[in-house]
C-alpha positions in Angstrom: 146.2 -9.3 93.4 144.5 -6.5 95.9 143.6 -4.6 93.0 142.1 -7.7 91.2 139.9 -8.7 94.0 138.6 -5.7 94.5 137.5 -4.8 91.0 135.5 -8.4 91.3 134.1 -7.4 94.3 132.8 -4.6 92.7 131.7 -6.6 90.0 130.2 -9.0 92.0 127.9 -6.0 93.7 126.9 -4.5 90.6 125.9 -7.6 89.5 123.6 -9.0 92.3 122.0 -4.9 92.2 121.1 -5.7 88.1 119.6 -9.5 89.3 117.6 -7.7 92.1 116.4 -5.3 89.3 118.1 -2.3 91.3 119.5 -1.5 88.1 116.7 -2.7 85.6 117.1 -3.5 82.0 117.8 -0.6 79.3 118.6 1.6 82.7 122.1 3.4 82.9 124.2 2.9 85.6 125.3 5.7 87.6 128.6 7.8 86.7 132.2 6.3 87.1 132.7 9.7 89.6 129.3 8.2 91.7 130.4 4.8 91.5 134.4 5.3 93.1 132.3 7.3 96.2 130.0 4.7 96.4 132.1 2.0 97.0 135.5 3.8 98.4 137.4 2.6 95.7 139.5 4.2 93.0 137.9 5.1 89.1 140.5 3.1 87.3 139.0 0.1 89.9 135.1 0.8 89.0 136.5 1.4 85.2 138.0 -2.2 85.6 134.5 -3.5 87.1 132.9 -2.1 84.0 135.1 -3.9 81.7 134.5 -7.0 83.2 131.3 -6.4 83.2 130.9 -5.3 79.6 132.4 -9.1 78.8 130.0 -10.9 80.7 127.6 -9.1 78.4 126.0 -7.4 81.3 125.9 -3.7 80.2 126.5 -1.6 77.3 129.5 1.1 77.5 127.7 4.0 74.9 130.7 6.7 74.5 129.5 10.0 75.5 126.0 8.5 76.6 126.9 6.0 79.8 126.9 2.7 80.8 123.3 0.4 80.3 122.3 -2.5 81.4 121.8 -5.2 78.9 118.9 -8.0 79.1 120.7 -11.5 79.7 120.6 -13.8 76.4 119.6 -16.8 78.4 117.1 -14.8 80.3 114.0 -16.5 78.7 113.0 -19.6 76.4 112.0 -17.6 73.0 110.8 -20.6 71.4 108.2 -20.9 74.9 107.1 -17.1 75.5 105.6 -17.1 79.2 102.7 -14.9 79.8 102.2 -12.8 82.6 99.1 -14.9 84.2 100.8 -18.0 83.9 103.7 -16.4 85.7 102.3 -14.8 88.4 100.0 -18.6 88.6 103.6 -20.4 89.2 104.6 -17.4 92.0 101.6 -17.8 93.5 102.2 -21.8 93.8 105.8 -21.4 94.9 105.7 -18.4 96.9 102.4 -19.3 98.9 104.6 -22.6 99.8 107.5 -20.7 100.7 105.2 -18.4 102.5 104.1 -21.0 105.6 107.0 -23.1 105.8 108.9 -19.5 106.3 106.5 -19.1 109.0 107.7 -21.5 111.0 111.9 -20.7 110.3 112.1 -17.3 110.1 114.4 -15.7 112.4 114.1 -12.6 114.5 116.4 -10.6 112.4 114.6 -11.8 108.9 111.0 -10.7 110.4 112.6 -7.3 111.1 113.9 -7.2 107.8 110.4 -8.1 106.4 109.1 -5.4 108.7 111.5 -2.5 107.5 110.3 -3.5 103.7 106.7 -2.8 104.3 108.1 0.5 106.0 109.9 1.6 102.6 106.9 0.3 100.9 104.8 3.6 102.1 107.3 5.3 99.6 106.5 5.3 96.0 109.8 5.7 95.0 110.7 2.8 96.8 107.5 0.5 96.8 108.7 -1.8 94.1 112.3 -2.4 95.3 110.8 -3.2 98.7 108.3 -5.5 97.3 111.2 -7.9 95.4 113.2 -7.4 98.6 110.4 -8.5 100.5 109.8 -11.8 99.3 113.5 -12.7 98.9 113.5 -12.2 102.6 110.7 -14.8 102.4 112.3 -17.1 100.5 115.6 -16.7 102.2 113.8 -17.7 105.5 112.7 -21.4 104.2 116.4 -22.3 104.7 115.4 -24.0 101.6 117.9 -23.5 98.7 116.1 -25.1 96.3 112.5 -22.5 96.7 115.7 -19.6 97.3 116.7 -20.3 93.7 113.3 -21.2 92.4 111.5 -17.9 93.4 114.6 -15.9 92.6 114.4 -17.6 88.9 110.6 -16.3 88.7 111.3 -12.9 89.8 114.2 -12.7 87.0 111.4 -13.1 84.6 109.4 -11.0 86.1 112.2 -8.2 85.6 113.3 -9.6 82.1 110.4 -10.9 80.3 108.8 -7.5 77.9 105.5 -8.8 78.3 105.6 -9.5 81.7 107.1 -6.2 82.5 104.9 -4.1 80.8 101.7 -6.1 82.5 103.4 -5.3 85.7 103.8 -2.2 85.1 100.5 -1.0 84.3 98.6 -3.4 87.2 101.8 -2.5 90.1 101.5 1.4 89.3 97.6 1.6 90.5 97.3 2.1 94.1 100.2 1.3 96.0 97.9 1.1 99.3 96.4 -2.2 98.5 100.0 -3.9 97.7 100.6 -2.9 101.1 97.5 -3.9 103.0 98.2 -7.8 101.0 101.7 -7.5 102.3 101.0 -6.2 106.1 98.7 -9.5 106.2 101.3 -11.5 104.9 103.6 -10.6 107.3 101.2 -10.9 110.2 100.4 -14.2 109.2 104.3 -15.3 109.5 105.0 -13.2 112.4 102.2 -15.2 113.9 103.7 -18.4 113.4 100.9 -19.4 111.3 101.4 -21.0 108.0 98.3 -21.6 107.0 97.3 -18.2 107.3 100.5 -16.8 105.6 99.3 -19.7 102.3 96.5 -17.7 102.5 97.3 -14.3 102.7 99.9 -15.0 99.8 97.5 -16.4 97.7 95.1 -13.7 97.9 97.8 -11.3 97.4 98.6 -13.0 93.9 94.9 -14.1 93.5 94.4 -10.1 93.3 96.8 -9.7 91.2 95.7 -12.3 88.4 92.7 -10.2 88.4 93.9 -6.9 88.1 95.9 -8.3 84.8 92.8 -9.8 83.4 90.7 -6.3 84.3 93.9 -4.4 82.3 93.9 -7.1 79.4 90.0 -6.6 79.0 90.4 -2.8 78.9 92.5 -3.0 76.7 91.2 -5.2 74.2 88.1 -3.3 74.3 90.0 0.0 73.7 91.6 -1.8 70.6 88.0 -3.2 69.6 86.8 0.4 69.8 89.9 1.5 67.8 89.4 -0.5 65.0 85.2 0.1 65.1 86.1 3.6 64.8 88.4 3.2 62.0 86.0 1.1 60.3 83.2 3.8 60.9 85.1 6.6 59.3 85.8 4.0 56.6 82.4 3.4 55.3 80.7 6.7 56.5 78.7 8.5 53.9 78.2 11.3 56.1 80.6 13.9 53.8 78.5 13.0 51.1 75.9 15.3 52.1 77.9 17.7 53.2 
């Protein structure tokens, strides 16, 4: 019974890391030996946890290659695709109010954790995970489970909808300095117990993100137009006839 509880605790921990995007869809989990050392359990316990995750369709075991994270079948509504613009607008509305509420309800411990994410955000390798944790702490600080679940669901879409993942990866990879500056402004407003300021700072953050998404989309569209124009020019060019 104790062994069963032990491997299920590993399942829960790994699922939590997958849901947080620490192990994104398509990524490979650490090796069995590494996981055993990390969680201070035996390798058979890790093996049982992986089997459970496989049964839950959270991972796929590829012989000779490793264990890979699968996309959840119910993670998105395929009949109504969601664009990066729609998701970002929804996040702005929900997380703007979450920040305003958190400014009145956040604890000192949560404020310290929020500040720690800013420290980690300065390191490029940790920036994305710290960004997500920053927003999670704010939603938790609202003391409203409906808001917490809403923010978690929006982040789930952010991590799993292919077109959103692609759009965000292009934008978020451009200049971590601006992202840190915006998150610092949100933190300052919350720390100063300023709900209106926290809402305003969160809206500014997402408005900049939406504009960046439009800029990237426009650049891609222009690139595609140029590509098609070049193809047409080559098709109808008569320059080769005079050679």
